[in-house]
N, C-alpha and C positions, 0 to 999 in steps of 0.2 A: 749633130756632130760634124766636124769638117774632116772628111776622109780622102777627098781627092788629092793626089800627090801635088799637082800644080797649084791647087788652092792653098795647101799648107805652105808650100815654098813661097808663094806670093805673100801670104800673111807674115811669115817670119822675116822675109826680106824687107817688107814695109816697116816692120817694127825695128829691124836693124838700121834702116834709114833714119828713123827718129833717134835711135841710139847715138849715131854719130853726129847728127845735127845738134843734139843737146850737149854732146861732148865738146864740139868745136866752136860753138857760138862764143865761148869764152875768148878764144884767140881773136875773133873778129872785133871784139870790143875792148880788148886788153889795154890798149893805149889810153883811151879816154877814161876808162874805169880806174886805171892806175893814177891818172892825173887827179881825178876827183877825190880818190881815197888816199892820195899821197903815198903811193907804193913805189919802192925802188924796183929795179930790174930783178934783183934777187928775190924780193918778196913776191913779185908777180910770177916769176918762174916757179916758186914753191907752190902756187895754187895748183899747177898740174901735178906736182908731187903729192899733194893732199888728195886729189882725186884718185891717183893710182894707189895710194895707201889703202883706201877703202876697197879698191878694185882687186888688187892682187892678194891682200891678206884674207879676203873672204872667199875667193874663187875655189880654193881646194875643198872647202867645206860644202859648197854648192855642188861641186863635182862628185864628191863622195855620196852626198844625199841622192843625187840624180841616178847614180849607178845602182842604187838599192830600191828605188821606188818610182812613183809617178813624177813626171817632169812639168806638166802643164801649170800646176799651181805655183811652183817655184818661179817659172817664167813670169806669170801674171804679177806676183808680188814684186819681182824685180823691176818690171816695166813701170808699175805704179810708184815705186820708191824713187827711181831716178827722175821721173817726171815731176813729182812733188818737190824734190830737192832742187831741180833746175829752176822751177818757178821761184823757190825760196831764195835762190842766189840773188835775184833782182831786188829783194827786200833788205839785203845786207848793207849796213852802214859802217861796219868796222871790219878789221882784217881777220879777227878770230872767228866771227860768225861766218865770214866768207869761206874760211878754211873748213869749218864744220859742214857747210852746205856742200862743198865740193867732195868731201869725204863720203857723204851719204849718196851723192850721185854715183860715185864709184862702186859702192856696195850694190846698188840696184843694177848697174850695168854688168857687174860680175856674174850675177845669176843668169842673165840672159845670154851673155857671150859664151859662157861655159856649156850651156845645155842645148841651145837651139841647133848648133851644127850636128849634134848627135842624132836629133830627130830627122834632119835632112838626110844624113847618111843612112839611116834605117829605111827610109822610104824610097831611095833612089837606086836603080839598077847599077851593077858594077861598071858597065861600060860608059856611064854618063855621070859618075859621081863628081869628077872634077868640074864639069860644066855646071852642075847644080850648085856646087859650092862657089863657083865663080859668080853665078847670079846672086847668091846670098851675100857674098863679100863685095859685090858692086856697091853695096851700101857704104863701104868704107870710104872710097874716094868720092862717090856722089853725095853721100850724107855729110861727110866732112866739108865738101865744097859748098853744099847748100847751107851749112852752118856759117861759113864765111860770107856767102852772098846774102842770106837772110839777115845775119847779124849786121853786116855792113849797111844794108838798106834800112833796116829798122833803126839802127844808130843814127843814120842821116835824118830820119823823119821824127823819131820819138825818143831818142836817147838810148843809152846802153842798158838801162834797167828793163825797158820794155822788151828787149831782145830775149831775155830769160823768161819773162812771163809768157810770151807767145810761143817760144820753143817748148816749154814744158806742158802746155795744154793738151795736145793731141794724144800723147801717151796715156793719159788718164782715161780717155775714152776707149782706147783699144786694148787696155790691159785685160779686160774681162773676156775678150775673144779667145785668149789663150786657153781657157778652160774648155773650149769647144773642140780642140784638136784631138782627134782619135789617135792615141799613141799606138804605134805598131808593136807587135810582139817582139821581145828581145830577151836575151839571157841576162839575168840580174846577178850582180856580184853578191857574194855571201856577206851578210851583215857582220860576221865575226872579223873580217879583215879591217885593219885600221888605216888611218890616213897616212901615217909615216911609212908603214910597210908598203903601201901602194906606191908612194913616191919613190922609195928605194928600188922597187921592181922596175919602174919606168926608167929610172936613171941608168940601169944596167943594159938597156937596149941601145946598141950603138947607133943605128939609123935615127931613132927618135932623139937621142942625145945630140947628134950632129945637127939635126934640123932645129932643135931648140937653141943651141949655142949660136948658130948663124942668125936665128931670129932675134936673139938678144941684142946683138950689135945693130942689126937692121932697125929694131924698134927704138933703140936709144937715139939713133940719128933721126929717124922719121918723126918721133915724138917731139924732139926739140925743134926740128924744122917746122912742123905743123903749128906749134905754138908761136914761134918767133918770126915766121916769114912775113906776115902782114906788118908787124911793128918794124922789122928791118927795112921793108920797102918804104913805109911811111917816114921813117927817120932819114933814110938815105936820099929819097927822091921826094921830099916834102913839097917843093915848089912845082915839080913836074906833075905830081898827082893831086896836089891840093887846090890848084887853080889860082885865081887872082885875089883871094881874100887877104885883107891886111892884118886882121887880128890873129896873132900867132897861135892861140889856142883853137880858134875856129879853123885855121889853115891846117893844123895837125889833125883835127877831127875829120876834116874833109879828105885829107890824104889817107888816113886810116880806113875810112869807109870805102874809098875807091880801091885802095890796095887790097882790102878784104874781098871786094866784089870781083876784081879782075883775077886775083889769085884763085878765088873759088871757081870762076868760069874755066880757067886753065885746068884746075884739078878735076872738075867734072868730066871734061872731054878726055884729057890724058889718062885719068884714073880709070874711067869706064873702058877706054880702049885697051889699056894695059891689063886690067883685070880680065876682060873677055879674052884677049889674046893669050894670057897665061893659062886660062882654063882650056881653051881650044888646043893650044900647044901641048899641054899636059896630057889630054886625052889622046891626041895624035901620037905622042911619044909612047904611050902605053900600048897602042895598037901595033907598034913596030917591034915590041918585045914579046916575051912569053904571054900567052893568053891568061888573063886574070878573071876569075869568076867569083861569085859569092861564096863558093865552097873552097877557094884557095886559102890555105892556112896562112895566118898572119906572119909566121916566121919561115915560110917556104922560100927557097932561093928565087923563085919566079917573082914573088912579091918584093923581095929585096932589090932585084934588078929594076922593077917598076918604080920603086921609091928613089933609086939612084937617078932615074930619068927625071923625076920631079925635082930633085935637088939641083940637077944641071940647069933646068929652066930658071930656078931661083937665082943661081949664081950668075948666069948670063945677064939677067936683068940688072944685077948690081954692077956688073962690068960696064954696062951702058950708063947707069945712073951716076957712078962715082965721078968720072971726069967731067961730064956735062954739068953736074950740079956745081962743081968747082968753078967752071967757066962762068956759069950764071951769076955767082956771087961777085965776080969781078967786072961785070958789064957796066958801062957808063950810063945806061939809060934803063928805065923800067921795062921798056918794050923789048929790048934785047934780053933782059933777064927772063921775061915771060917766054920768049922763044926757046931759049936753052932749057928752061925749067920744064917746058911742055914735054920735050923729048925725054928729059931725065925722069919725069914722073911716069912716063910709059914704062920705062925700065923698072922703076921702083915697084909699080903695082903688078908687074908680071908674076911676082912671087905670092900674091895674096891667096889665090886658090891652091896652088900646089903645096905650099908649106902647111896649110891647114889640112889638106888631104893626107899629107904624111903623118900628121898628128893623130889621125884616125886610123890609118892603115898599118902603122908600124907597131901597134900594140895589140894585146889580146882584146877581142870584141867586148868582153864584159868590163873593160877598163877604159872605154873610150871617153866617157865624161870626165873621169879622173885624169886622163891624158890631156884633154883640152884644158882642164883646170891647172894641171901641173905646168903646161906650156904657158898659160896666162901668168901664173905665179912667177915663173922663171924670167920671162921676157920683161916683166915690169920690175922685178927685184933687181935684175942685172942690166936692165935697159932704160926705159923712159921714166922710171920712178925718180931718177936723179938727173937725167940729162937736161930737161928744161931748166931746172934749178941751177945746174952747173953752167949751162950756157948763159943764163942770166948773170951769174958772177963774172964770167968772161966778158960779157957785154959791158959790165961796169968797169972792169979793169983794162980791157984791151981795145974796146970799140967793137961795133957790130960786124964789120967786114972780116976782121981777123978771127973773131969768135965763130962766125958761121963757117969758116974754112975748115973747122974741125969735123964737120959733118961728112964731107966727101971721103975723108980718111976712114971714118967709121963704116961707111957704105962699102969701101974696098975691103975692109976686114970681114964683113959678112960674105962677100963674094968668095974670098979664100976659104972661109969656114964651110960654106955650103958646097963647094966643089966636091963631087962624089969621089969616094975611095972604094975601089972595086972589092977590097978584102972585106968590107963591112956588109956587102950584099949577099955573101955566101953563107 
């Protein structure tokens, strides 16, 4: 059995890395896949919606199950499911089978994303929880970026289908290791409680509600940005990124591969820096306020003040990201775009650790898995379930530059929502 705290954190972080690689490889190959299968921007955008339908519809059920029993087997099944479905995506030759495969990827990832953070929270001392979650959520920018880079490079050498085959394989090998995690002792929720009652309880907690509402607008913009950024770059800067190829299709494929690779590199560095900085800043902010220990009640004023400090970190990150992302979309060259996007992404990923820490700290301990599930359910239902699809429609109607300018506005909305209100901390 795996009992060492650092070993468990390393394993779960590694699996989370594969989670985001498998999720984002679609964006890296979206343009050539759409060309071969004759998909419109609207149809391509709905592929992300299909993934999220599987993801958010099943997450509350995984959360409820995890709050009442063992979590290792749920994680293992989730990892195996998303890995098989990712590989199956490369076998698809029609739009409906493609949609079905992406839905199943979402179901598998819902199990993992709901449950893994609760194990990390259980094994980590109170004074370093934000940093532990920052390590775990480094997988979001780094894994997403690796999905872009690996997808772009595999696309350039073996085609878009091979990207899904290669991305899906490692998860199948690692799924069984989840059974070896020695789960820490915890208070289990009574089985008589039902899912709807649990969600109603969580919705009545002001700090949790504010965190989730801000997260919804953040996720809407980030989800659409993540899917469409490589295609936006390839379409707008085809010649600058594509090289000297004469065949229009080969030129676009080359531009897409390079756009995915460069965007991935920017996201790896900026995302890792922003996520680490957000975790460090969050823990530092906690030390300046009332002392929080493992015995501090979840609804104590001291805990509320600590949560407000985390909300402030999230909001400041969005105040940086909103204007800089708007400037990036107006830049006349891809290199200027990458420069402004780099700083904007640092701001975007500042919130990764603190917002998830709030989801765990603002609720009763026995409801943490349900809280993570409720957060996942809400941010996708009200966030990126529809945003990639809607941005695809705007691309078809208005063109890519005007469509992309809706994203900074949504980032600004999340900054306003996250800004802490003192009355909710008492």
